[in-house]
MMTF fields as JSON, N, C-alpha, C and O atoms, coordinates in Angstrom:
{
  "mmtfVersion": "1.0.0",
  "mmtfProducer": "UNKNOWN",
  "numBonds": 263,
  "numAtoms": 264,
  "numGroups": 66,
  "numChains": 1,
  "numModels": 1,
  "chainsPerModel": [1],
  "groupsPerChain": [66],
  "chainIdList": ["A"],
  "bondAtomList": [4, 2, 8, 6, 12, 10, 16, 14, 20, 18, 24, 22, 28, 26, 32, 30, 36, 34, 40, 38, 44, 42, 48, 46, 52, 50, 56, 54, 60, 58, 64, 62, 68, 66, 72, 70, 76, 74, 80, 78, 84, 82, 88, 86, 92, 90, 96, 94, 100, 98, 104, 102, 108, 106, 112, 110, 116, 114, 120, 118, 124, 122, 128, 126, 132, 130, 136, 134, 140, 138, 144, 142, 148, 146, 152, 150, 156, 154, 160, 158, 164, 162, 168, 166, 172, 170, 176, 174, 180, 178, 184, 182, 188, 186, 192, 190, 196, 194, 200, 198, 204, 202, 208, 206, 212, 210, 216, 214, 220, 218, 224, 222, 228, 226, 232, 230, 236, 234, 240, 238, 244, 242, 248, 246, 252, 250, 256, 254, 260, 258],
  "bondOrderList": [1, 1, 1, 1, 1, 1, 1, 1, 1, 1, 1, 1, 1, 1, 1, 1, 1, 1, 1, 1, 1, 1, 1, 1, 1, 1, 1, 1, 1, 1, 1, 1, 1, 1, 1, 1, 1, 1, 1, 1, 1, 1, 1, 1, 1, 1, 1, 1, 1, 1, 1, 1, 1, 1, 1, 1, 1, 1, 1, 1, 1, 1, 1, 1, 1],
  "groupList": [{"groupName": "MET", "atomNameList": ["N", "CA", "C", "O"], "elementList": ["N", "C", "C", "O"], "formalChargeList": [0, 0, 0, 0], "bondAtomList": [1, 0, 2, 1, 3, 2], "bondOrderList": [1, 1, 2], "singleLetterCode": "M", "chemCompType": "L-PEPTIDE LINKING"}, {"groupName": "THR", "atomNameList": ["N", "CA", "C", "O"], "elementList": ["N", "C", "C", "O"], "formalChargeList": [0, 0, 0, 0], "bondAtomList": [1, 0, 2, 1, 3, 2], "bondOrderList": [1, 1, 2], "singleLetterCode": "T", "chemCompType": "L-PEPTIDE LINKING"}, {"groupName": "SER", "atomNameList": ["N", "CA", "C", "O"], "elementList": ["N", "C", "C", "O"], "formalChargeList": [0, 0, 0, 0], "bondAtomList": [1, 0, 2, 1, 3, 2], "bondOrderList": [1, 1, 2], "singleLetterCode": "S", "chemCompType": "L-PEPTIDE LINKING"}, {"groupName": "ASP", "atomNameList": ["N", "CA", "C", "O"], "elementList": ["N", "C", "C", "O"], "formalChargeList": [0, 0, 0, 0], "bondAtomList": [1, 0, 2, 1, 3, 2], "bondOrderList": [1, 1, 2], "singleLetterCode": "D", "chemCompType": "L-PEPTIDE LINKING"}, {"groupName": "GLU", "atomNameList": ["N", "CA", "C", "O"], "elementList": ["N", "C", "C", "O"], "formalChargeList": [0, 0, 0, 0], "bondAtomList": [1, 0, 2, 1, 3, 2], "bondOrderList": [1, 1, 2], "singleLetterCode": "E", "chemCompType": "L-PEPTIDE LINKING"}, {"groupName": "PRO", "atomNameList": ["N", "CA", "C", "O"], "elementList": ["N", "C", "C", "O"], "formalChargeList": [0, 0, 0, 0], "bondAtomList": [1, 0, 2, 1, 3, 2], "bondOrderList": [1, 1, 2], "singleLetterCode": "P", "chemCompType": "L-PEPTIDE LINKING"}, {"groupName": "ALA", "atomNameList": ["N", "CA", "C", "O"], "elementList": ["N", "C", "C", "O"], "formalChargeList": [0, 0, 0, 0], "bondAtomList": [1, 0, 2, 1, 3, 2], "bondOrderList": [1, 1, 2], "singleLetterCode": "A", "chemCompType": "L-PEPTIDE LINKING"}, {"groupName": "HIS", "atomNameList": ["N", "CA", "C", "O"], "elementList": ["N", "C", "C", "O"], "formalChargeList": [0, 0, 0, 0], "bondAtomList": [1, 0, 2, 1, 3, 2], "bondOrderList": [1, 1, 2], "singleLetterCode": "H", "chemCompType": "L-PEPTIDE LINKING"}, {"groupName": "PHE", "atomNameList": ["N", "CA", "C", "O"], "elementList": ["N", "C", "C", "O"], "formalChargeList": [0, 0, 0, 0], "bondAtomList": [1, 0, 2, 1, 3, 2], "bondOrderList": [1, 1, 2], "singleLetterCode": "F", "chemCompType": "L-PEPTIDE LINKING"}, {"groupName": "VAL", "atomNameList": ["N", "CA", "C", "O"], "elementList": ["N", "C", "C", "O"], "formalChargeList": [0, 0, 0, 0], "bondAtomList": [1, 0, 2, 1, 3, 2], "bondOrderList": [1, 1, 2], "singleLetterCode": "V", "chemCompType": "L-PEPTIDE LINKING"}, {"groupName": "GLY", "atomNameList": ["N", "CA", "C", "O"], "elementList": ["N", "C", "C", "O"], "formalChargeList": [0, 0, 0, 0], "bondAtomList": [1, 0, 2, 1, 3, 2], "bondOrderList": [1, 1, 2], "singleLetterCode": "G", "chemCompType": "PEPTIDE LINKING"}, {"groupName": "ARG", "atomNameList": ["N", "CA", "C", "O"], "elementList": ["N", "C", "C", "O"], "formalChargeList": [0, 0, 0, 0], "bondAtomList": [1, 0, 2, 1, 3, 2], "bondOrderList": [1, 1, 2], "singleLetterCode": "R", "chemCompType": "L-PEPTIDE LINKING"}, {"groupName": "LEU", "atomNameList": ["N", "CA", "C", "O"], "elementList": ["N", "C", "C", "O"], "formalChargeList": [0, 0, 0, 0], "bondAtomList": [1, 0, 2, 1, 3, 2], "bondOrderList": [1, 1, 2], "singleLetterCode": "L", "chemCompType": "L-PEPTIDE LINKING"}, {"groupName": "ILE", "atomNameList": ["N", "CA", "C", "O"], "elementList": ["N", "C", "C", "O"], "formalChargeList": [0, 0, 0, 0], "bondAtomList": [1, 0, 2, 1, 3, 2], "bondOrderList": [1, 1, 2], "singleLetterCode": "I", "chemCompType": "L-PEPTIDE LINKING"}, {"groupName": "LYS", "atomNameList": ["N", "CA", "C", "O"], "elementList": ["N", "C", "C", "O"], "formalChargeList": [0, 0, 0, 0], "bondAtomList": [1, 0, 2, 1, 3, 2], "bondOrderList": [1, 1, 2], "singleLetterCode": "K", "chemCompType": "L-PEPTIDE LINKING"}, {"groupName": "TYR", "atomNameList": ["N", "CA", "C", "O"], "elementList": ["N", "C", "C", "O"], "formalChargeList": [0, 0, 0, 0], "bondAtomList": [1, 0, 2, 1, 3, 2], "bondOrderList": [1, 1, 2], "singleLetterCode": "Y", "chemCompType": "L-PEPTIDE LINKING"}, {"groupName": "GLN", "atomNameList": ["N", "CA", "C", "O"], "elementList": ["N", "C", "C", "O"], "formalChargeList": [0, 0, 0, 0], "bondAtomList": [1, 0, 2, 1, 3, 2], "bondOrderList": [1, 1, 2], "singleLetterCode": "Q", "chemCompType": "L-PEPTIDE LINKING"}],
  "groupTypeList": [0, 1, 2, 3, 4, 0, 1, 5, 6, 4, 7, 4, 8, 3, 9, 8, 1, 10, 11, 12, 10, 13, 4, 9, 5, 6, 3, 12, 14, 10, 10, 9, 12, 2, 10, 15, 16, 10, 12, 11, 10, 0, 1, 6, 12, 12, 11, 10, 9, 3, 1, 10, 7, 11, 10, 11, 1, 10, 10, 10, 1, 4, 6, 6, 7, 10],
  "groupIdList": [1, 2, 3, 4, 5, 6, 7, 8, 9, 10, 11, 12, 13, 14, 15, 16, 17, 18, 19, 20, 21, 22, 23, 24, 25, 26, 27, 28, 29, 30, 31, 32, 33, 34, 35, 36, 37, 38, 39, 40, 41, 42, 43, 44, 45, 46, 47, 48, 49, 50, 51, 52, 53, 54, 55, 56, 57, 58, 59, 60, 61, 62, 63, 64, 65, 66],
  "secStructList": [7, 7, 6, 6, 6, 1, 7, 2, 2, 2, 2, 2, 2, 2, 2, 2, 2, 2, 2, 2, 6, 7, 7, 7, 7, 2, 2, 2, 2, 2, 2, 2, 2, 2, 2, 2, 2, 2, 2, 2, 2, 2, 2, 2, 2, 2, 2, 6, 7, 7, 7, 1, 7, 7, 7, 7, 7, 1, 1, 1, 7, 1, 7, 7, 7, 7],
  "xCoordList": [40.126, 40.056, 41.227, 41.45, 41.962, 43.079, 42.566, 41.43, 43.415, 43.003, 42.754, 42.034, 43.34, 43.094, 41.685, 41.145, 41.077, 39.744, 38.635, 37.457, 38.987, 37.998, 37.398, 38.05, 36.13, 35.518, 36.082, 36.601, 35.986, 36.469, 35.776, 36.42, 34.473, 33.74, 34.232, 34.349, 34.516, 35.015, 36.393, 36.676, 37.228, 38.566, 38.46, 39.137, 37.603, 37.407, 36.906, 37.384, 35.947, 35.395, 36.488, 36.582, 37.311, 38.399, 39.413, 39.918, 39.704, 40.647, 40.083, 40.784, 38.815, 38.204, 38.1, 38.449, 37.624, 37.487, 38.858, 39.02, 39.838, 41.194, 41.792, 42.438, 41.578, 42.101, 41.492, 42.155, 40.221, 39.527, 39.699, 39.234, 40.366, 40.588, 39.345, 39.217, 38.431, 37.189, 37.375, 37.785, 37.073, 37.145, 35.731, 34.952, 35.4, 34.081, 34.205, 35.002, 33.434, 33.491, 33.174, 32.309, 33.875, 33.729, 32.291, 31.837, 31.565, 30.194, 29.225, 28.104, 29.624, 28.767, 29.194, 28.457, 30.368, 30.93, 30.04, 29.901, 29.441, 28.586, 27.425, 27.137, 26.76, 25.629, 26.055, 25.397, 27.158, 27.659, 28.12, 27.863, 28.792, 29.253, 28.072, 28.112, 27.03, 25.831, 25.199, 24.801, 25.111, 24.584, 25.454, 24.945, 26.754, 27.707, 27.513, 27.485, 27.379, 27.181, 25.854, 25.773, 24.818, 23.528, 23.616, 23.049, 24.322, 24.491, 25.299, 25.005, 26.31, 27.105, 26.236, 26.351, 25.358, 24.455, 23.467, 23.216, 22.905, 21.96, 22.651, 22.072, 23.881, 24.632, 24.835, 24.676, 25.182, 25.376, 24.077, 24.088, 22.959, 21.67, 21.315, 20.864, 21.514, 21.174, 22.049, 21.58, 23.281, 24.166, 23.764, 24.064, 23.09, 22.686, 21.332, 20.922, 20.623, 19.287, 19.38, 20.049, 18.702, 18.633, 17.256, 16.269, 17.185, 15.901, 15.504, 14.377, 16.406, 16.133, 16.409, 16.379, 16.674, 16.955, 18.408, 19.309, 18.617, 19.98, 20.161, 19.252, 21.299, 21.579, 21.571, 21.824, 21.283, 21.277, 22.697, 23.625, 22.845, 24.133, 23.885, 22.734, 24.896, 24.743, 24.466, 24.112, 24.618, 24.47, 23.058, 22.873, 22.053, 20.663, 20.147, 19.319, 20.613, 20.187, 18.881, 18.376, 18.321, 17.053, 15.951, 15.942, 15.032, 13.916, 12.904, 12.606, 12.384, 11.364, 10.008, 9.682, 9.227, 7.869, 6.908, 7.05, 5.931, 5.018, 3.926, 3.098],
  "yCoordList": [18.496, 17.826, 18.31, 19.514, 17.386, 17.762, 18.062, 17.736, 18.686, 19.026, 17.777, 17.845, 16.619, 15.366, 14.845, 14.118, 15.207, 14.722, 15.664, 15.331, 16.83, 17.821, 17.47, 16.874, 17.86, 17.75, 18.885, 19.862, 18.766, 19.865, 21.199, 22.248, 21.165, 22.397, 23.002, 24.221, 22.157, 22.631, 23.277, 24.32, 22.641, 23.19, 24.542, 25.499, 24.617, 25.864, 26.969, 28.103, 26.632, 27.587, 28.099, 29.301, 27.194, 27.588, 28.491, 29.445, 28.183, 29.012, 30.416, 31.403, 30.509, 31.822, 32.639, 33.82, 32.023, 32.775, 33.177, 34.27, 32.295, 32.624, 33.761, 34.65, 33.733, 34.775, 36.138, 37.17, 36.124, 37.368, 37.762, 38.822, 36.912, 37.208, 37.024, 37.65, 36.171, 35.926, 34.706, 33.646, 34.854, 33.732, 33.275, 34.02, 32.046, 31.483, 30.629, 29.691, 30.929, 30.121, 28.653, 28.355, 27.753, 26.319, 25.844, 24.978, 26.399, 25.941, 26.442, 25.94, 27.403, 27.924, 27.449, 27.619, 26.86, 26.514, 25.564, 25.731, 24.584, 23.634, 24.319, 24.022, 25.228, 25.947, 26.907, 27.008, 27.616, 28.561, 27.807, 28.246, 26.688, 25.877, 25.335, 25.305, 24.91, 24.415, 25.517, 25.272, 26.722, 27.853, 28.186, 28.5, 28.118, 28.374, 27.362, 27.726, 26.082, 25.047, 25.248, 25.027, 25.664, 25.937, 27.068, 26.978, 28.13, 29.255, 28.86, 29.301, 28.036, 27.555, 26.736, 26.854, 25.898, 25.097, 25.958, 25.718, 26.965, 27.867, 28.654, 28.871, 29.081, 29.818, 28.96, 29.437, 27.705, 26.8, 26.621, 26.611, 26.481, 26.337, 27.588, 27.496, 28.751, 29.999, 30.244, 30.796, 29.851, 30.024, 29.111, 29.398, 28.02, 27.071, 27.365, 26.67, 28.374, 28.688, 29.665, 30.694, 29.337, 30.257, 30.893, 30.247, 32.141, 32.837, 33.476, 33.948, 33.497, 34.169, 35.661, 36.354, 36.16, 37.586, 37.861, 37.159, 38.857, 39.266, 40.705, 41.525, 40.997, 42.358, 43.33, 42.944, 44.57, 45.596, 45.88, 45.948, 46.04, 46.438, 47.55, 47.812, 48.185, 49.207, 50.592, 51.492, 50.785, 52.119, 52.663, 53.879, 51.796, 52.25, 52.802, 53.713, 52.276, 52.788, 52.179, 52.551, 51.232, 50.638, 51.688, 52.495, 51.676, 52.631, 52.209, 51.023, 53.157, 52.879, 52.831, 53.678, 51.836, 51.705, 52.107, 51.681, 52.922, 53.276, 54.14, 54.494],
  "zCoordList": [11.326, 10.04, 9.185, 9.06, 8.607, 7.751, 6.354, 6.011, 5.556, 4.195, 3.359, 2.363, 3.746, 3.03, 3.277, 2.444, 4.412, 4.766, 4.306, 4.437, 3.772, 3.357, 2.003, 1.145, 1.837, 0.515, -0.34, 0.199, -1.665, -2.516, -2.208, -2.226, -1.927, -1.617, -0.308, -0.187, 0.659, 1.953, 1.801, 2.39, 1.009, 0.762, 0.05, 0.425, -0.983, -1.722, -0.788, -0.846, 0.068, 1.027, 1.959, 2.207, 2.473, 3.373, 2.672, 3.264, 1.41, 0.654, 0.469, 0.693, 0.058, -0.17, 1.113, 1.126, 2.185, 3.434, 3.976, 4.517, 3.831, 4.272, 3.471, 4.026, 2.168, 1.29, 1.629, 1.526, 2.034, 2.375, 3.839, 4.257, 4.615, 6.024, 6.88, 7.933, 6.438, 7.17, 8.058, 7.586, 9.344, 10.274, 10.596, 11.191, 10.2, 10.476, 11.731, 11.753, 12.781, 14.0, 13.697, 12.874, 14.364, 14.108, 14.277, 13.529, 15.256, 15.483, 14.408, 14.317, 13.608, 12.536, 11.151, 10.18, 11.059, 9.757, 8.965, 7.753, 9.606, 8.893, 8.194, 7.034, 8.882, 8.296, 7.204, 6.168, 7.432, 6.439, 5.193, 4.072, 5.382, 4.26, 3.467, 2.237, 4.152, 3.474, 2.619, 1.48, 3.167, 2.407, 1.209, 0.133, 1.393, 0.309, -0.817, -1.992, -0.445, -1.454, -2.183, -3.392, -1.462, -2.09, -3.098, -4.187, -2.742, -3.662, -4.891, -6.002, -4.691, -5.835, -6.78, -8.0, -6.208, -7.029, -7.802, -8.983, -7.132, -7.807, -8.914, -9.978, -8.667, -9.681, -10.921, -12.045, -10.719, -11.852, -12.627, -13.858, -11.921, -12.598, -13.387, -14.529, -12.789, -13.469, -14.688, -15.684, -14.627, -15.784, -16.932, -18.091, -16.617, -17.646, -18.257, -19.186, -17.766, -18.255, -19.415, -19.319, -20.518, -21.647, -21.638, -21.99, -21.243, -21.152, -22.469, -22.613, -23.424, -24.682, -24.597, -25.613, -23.406, -23.217, -23.553, -23.094, -24.334, -24.661, -24.223, -24.354, -23.72, -23.283, -24.447, -25.588, -24.164, -25.206, -25.658, -24.851, -26.943, -27.497, -28.506, -28.858, -28.96, -29.985, -29.439, -30.201, -28.156, -27.591, -27.618, -27.674, -27.579, -27.518, -28.83, -28.828, -29.949, -31.248, -31.731, -32.79, -30.952, -31.364, -31.263, -30.333, -32.21, -32.192, -31.143, -31.005, -30.415, -29.401, -30.077, -30.909, -29.711, -30.238, -29.153, -28.007, -29.493, -28.431, -28.811, -27.972]
}
């Protein structure tokens, strides 16, 4: 498959694995790519969720209640 026939996700995956020196066997690439796309989708969903939780700031100066 040439780079013109690749999906954007496939191209991105190839760039990342190539940059890291990872060789994915051709017979496993479909499954690994599917998992990669699933993780990318979950990451996007998690980044869009507002849980109302904010990280602690101020060096722990909040008073403990107990």
